[in-house]
C-alpha positions in Angstrom: 136.5 59.3 135.4 139.2 57.2 134.3 139.7 53.5 133.0 141.9 50.7 134.4 145.6 51.4 133.4 144.5 55.1 132.1 145.6 58.0 134.2 143.7 60.6 132.0 141.6 62.8 134.5 138.6 63.7 132.8 136.5 67.0 133.5 133.7 66.1 131.2 131.9 63.0 130.0 129.5 62.9 127.1 127.3 60.3 125.3 123.9 59.4 123.5 121.7 56.3 124.3 119.6 55.0 121.2 116.3 52.7 122.7 114.1 50.7 120.5 112.0 47.5 120.9 113.9 44.7 119.7 112.4 43.5 116.2 111.6 39.9 116.9 108.5 38.1 117.9 109.8 36.4 120.5 111.9 37.4 123.3 115.6 36.5 123.2 116.4 34.6 126.2 119.8 34.6 128.1 121.7 32.0 125.8 120.4 33.9 122.8 121.1 37.4 124.1 124.7 36.4 124.7 125.0 35.4 121.0 123.4 38.3 119.7 125.5 40.7 121.9 128.7 39.1 121.3 130.7 42.1 119.6 134.0 41.1 120.4 135.6 37.6 120.5 138.1 38.6 123.1 135.4 40.0 125.6 132.3 38.1 127.3 128.9 39.7 127.3 127.6 40.6 130.9 124.6 38.5 131.9 122.4 39.1 135.2 119.2 37.6 135.8 118.3 39.4 139.0 116.2 41.4 139.6 115.3 40.9 135.7 116.9 39.7 132.8 119.9 41.7 131.1 122.8 41.5 129.0 125.4 44.0 128.1 128.2 43.8 125.4 131.9 44.5 125.8 133.0 48.1 124.7 133.9 48.7 121.0 135.8 51.6 120.0 135.9 53.9 117.0 138.5 56.4 116.2 137.8 60.1 115.9 139.6 63.1 114.5 137.2 65.8 114.3 135.8 69.3 115.8 134.0 68.8 118.9 130.3 70.4 118.8 130.5 74.0 120.7 127.5 76.3 121.5 129.6 79.5 120.7 130.9 78.1 117.3 134.4 77.6 118.3 136.3 75.2 116.6 138.0 72.5 119.0 139.7 69.8 117.0 140.1 66.6 119.2 141.4 62.9 118.6 140.7 59.7 120.4 138.5 57.0 120.7 134.6 56.7 121.5 133.4 53.6 123.4 130.0 52.2 122.3 128.3 49.2 123.4 124.6 47.4 123.7 122.3 46.1 126.2 119.1 44.1 125.7 116.4 44.2 129.0 114.1 41.1 129.5 114.9 40.3 126.0 112.7 42.9 124.7 114.3 46.5 124.7 117.2 46.8 122.8 120.0 50.0 123.5 123.1 51.2 122.0 125.3 53.8 123.7 128.4 55.9 122.4 130.3 57.8 124.9 133.7 59.4 125.8 135.3 61.6 128.5 137.6 64.3 127.7 140.5 66.3 129.9 140.6 70.0 130.3 143.8 70.1 128.1 145.6 67.6 125.7 148.5 67.9 123.6 149.1 70.6 121.3 150.0 68.5 118.3 148.2 65.5 117.0 150.0 61.9 118.2 150.1 58.8 117.0 147.2 56.7 116.9 149.1 54.6 119.6 148.7 56.9 122.0 145.1 57.3 121.9 144.5 53.7 121.5 145.9 53.3 125.0 143.3 55.6 126.3 139.9 53.9 125.6 137.0 56.0 125.5 138.9 59.3 126.0 138.8 62.1 123.3 141.3 64.6 123.9 141.4 68.6 122.5 144.4 70.0 121.0 145.0 72.5 123.4 142.5 73.7 126.5 139.1 72.8 126.5 136.2 75.3 126.6 134.0 73.0 129.0 130.9 75.1 129.1 130.7 75.4 125.1 131.4 71.9 124.8 129.1 70.8 127.5 126.2 72.7 126.0 127.4 71.9 122.3 126.7 68.2 123.1 123.1 68.4 123.8 122.5 70.6 120.5 122.1 69.3 116.7 125.5 68.9 115.3 127.2 70.9 112.3 129.0 68.9 109.5 132.6 67.9 110.6 131.6 67.7 114.3 131.7 64.5 116.5 128.4 63.1 116.2 127.8 60.4 119.2 124.4 59.5 117.6 125.7 58.3 114.5 127.8 56.2 116.1 125.2 54.7 118.7 122.9 54.4 115.4 125.6 52.6 113.5 126.1 49.8 116.4 122.2 49.5 116.2 122.0 49.0 112.9 125.0 46.3 113.2 122.8 44.7 115.7 119.5 44.7 113.7 121.3 42.8 110.8 121.7 39.9 113.4 120.1 36.4 111.8 118.6 35.8 115.3 116.1 38.8 114.5 113.0 37.9 112.3 112.1 41.5 112.1 108.3 40.8 113.0 107.7 43.0 116.5 104.7 42.1 118.4 103.7 45.8 118.2 104.7 49.2 116.4 106.9 51.4 118.6 109.5 54.3 118.0 113.0 54.6 118.8 114.2 57.4 121.5 117.2 59.1 121.7 118.7 60.5 124.8 122.0 63.1 124.7 123.6 63.4 127.9 126.5 65.6 129.4 128.1 65.2 132.8 130.4 68.0 134.3 132.8 67.3 137.0 132.5 68.5 140.4 135.3 68.2 143.3 135.3 64.9 145.3 132.7 64.5 147.9 130.3 66.8 146.3 126.7 65.3 146.0 125.8 64.2 142.3 122.9 66.3 140.6 120.8 65.8 137.8 120.5 69.7 136.7 118.1 69.2 133.8 116.1 66.4 132.1 114.3 68.0 128.9 111.9 66.1 126.4 112.3 67.6 123.2 110.7 67.1 119.7 111.5 64.3 117.3 111.7 61.7 120.3 115.0 63.5 121.7 115.6 63.9 125.3 118.7 65.6 126.9 120.3 65.3 130.2 122.6 67.5 132.1 124.4 66.2 135.0 127.0 67.2 137.6 128.9 64.3 139.3 132.1 63.9 141.7 135.4 63.5 139.8 135.8 60.2 141.2 132.6 58.5 139.5 133.5 56.3 136.8 132.4 57.1 133.1 130.7 53.9 132.8 128.6 54.6 135.9 127.3 57.8 134.5 126.5 55.8 131.0 124.8 53.3 133.1 122.5 55.7 134.9 121.9 57.3 131.6 120.9 53.7 130.0 118.3 53.3 133.1 116.9 56.8 132.5 116.4 56.2 128.8 115.1 52.9 129.2 112.3 54.1 131.7 111.6 57.1 129.2 111.2 54.8 126.6 108.6 52.6 128.5 106.7 55.6 129.5 106.6 57.1 126.1 105.8 53.7 124.6 102.8 52.6 126.9 101.6 56.5 126.5 101.4 55.8 122.6 99.8 52.3 123.2 96.9 54.1 125.4 96.5 56.9 122.6 95.9 54.3 119.9 93.5 52.2 122.1 90.7 55.1 121.7 89.9 54.5 125.5 86.7 56.2 126.2 85.5 56.6 122.8 81.9 56.2 122.4 82.0 53.8 119.5 85.1 51.8 120.9 85.1 48.1 120.4 85.7 46.3 123.8 87.6 43.6 121.9 89.7 45.9 120.0 90.8 48.0 123.0 91.8 44.6 124.7 93.9 43.8 121.7 95.4 47.3 121.8 96.3 47.1 125.3 97.6 43.5 125.4 101.2 44.5 124.1 101.5 46.8 127.1 100.8 43.8 129.4 102.7 41.1 127.7 105.7 42.9 126.9 106.3 46.2 129.1 104.6 46.2 132.6 106.9 43.9 134.0 110.0 45.7 132.7 109.6 48.9 134.8 112.3 48.7 137.5 114.2 51.9 138.0 117.8 52.2 139.3 117.9 48.2 139.1 121.6 48.6 137.8 122.3 52.0 138.5 125.6 52.5 140.3 124.9 53.2 144.3 126.5 56.4 144.3 124.2 57.9 141.5 121.0 56.2 142.0 119.9 59.4 144.5 119.7 61.0 141.0 116.2 59.1 140.2 114.6 60.9 143.4 115.1 63.8 141.2 112.9 62.3 138.4 110.4 60.8 140.9 109.8 64.4 142.4 109.7 66.1 138.7 108.3 65.3 136.3 107.5 62.2 138.4 108.2 59.1 136.4 107.0 56.2 138.7 103.7 58.3 139.3 103.0 58.5 135.7 103.6 54.7 135.3 101.9 53.7 138.2 98.6 56.0 136.6 99.3 54.3 133.2 99.6 50.7 134.8 96.1 51.2 136.7 94.6 52.7 133.5 95.3 49.5 131.8 94.2 47.2 134.3 91.1 48.8 135.0 90.0 48.7 131.3 90.8 45.2 131.0 88.9 44.5 133.9 86.1 46.7 132.6 86.0 44.7 129.3 86.3 41.4 130.7 82.9 42.0 132.8 81.3 43.7 129.6 82.5 41.2 126.8 80.4 38.1 128.0 77.2 40.3 128.0 78.0 41.9 124.7 78.3 38.1 123.3 74.8 37.4 124.6 73.3 40.5 122.9 75.0 39.7 119.6 73.5 36.3 120.3 70.3 37.2 120.5 69.9 39.3 117.8 
């Protein structure tokens, strides 16, 4: 887990992803997305149009000097830089991610900032790193004075939401989700493993991974962004179905169609697991397909929506005729 030009060997990588609907009535095309995500004048925005449209900003760095969160209350001071980036999928779903990696031990004394700036995305402890306590602490709620990746991801999201390209007229209501992740190092050649995926309250998800030591941190962040994207899609479509009052005796056909239309217009075509996950980590999606069964649930939701639209397409002409005859 090293960056080009950086010889730091990490034992832990951590991050948090924010996912939300872009607050714009019209989706952003590739050109607009490139302008929207241009966070740095010296770096290009990564753009891809296959198998779907996708744009990702360059990394920005935030300097930190604070305690790392620990599960056992140990006070571990760390200094370095957190990398943050943003991505837009199909011009509709916006994500921001903050992440860092950390070695097993760092210098015993705080170094000048120049020392940390040549190690982008690395946060070093002062002394030895209690790996297990940090790994568990990252997934817990933060205490005052501890490194909060969510705040950095949220700050970047807030910055983007002030962009003049956005009219803040979203085509439907939705909620943001948060995904916290931690990846522990395993010996080279060890198969990667998704040890735990948890859906917590308040739209929080947590992921615990184990990856080989030669896996790039950016690849792990990409996997977690993909998980967060598809979890958000599932969560949002479930809420659309819940709000549509399917099966209610007094449900109005036209109202049901209007309630389901956002899913058809804006979301159903976005589902594409592993589209941009590093090949070495794509096998981890198999775990989510087995338990809890992401794609099985998505396929069921999609068929429910299409069945309901088909039923109402058949029923609406008859309902109009009955109204006209009254």
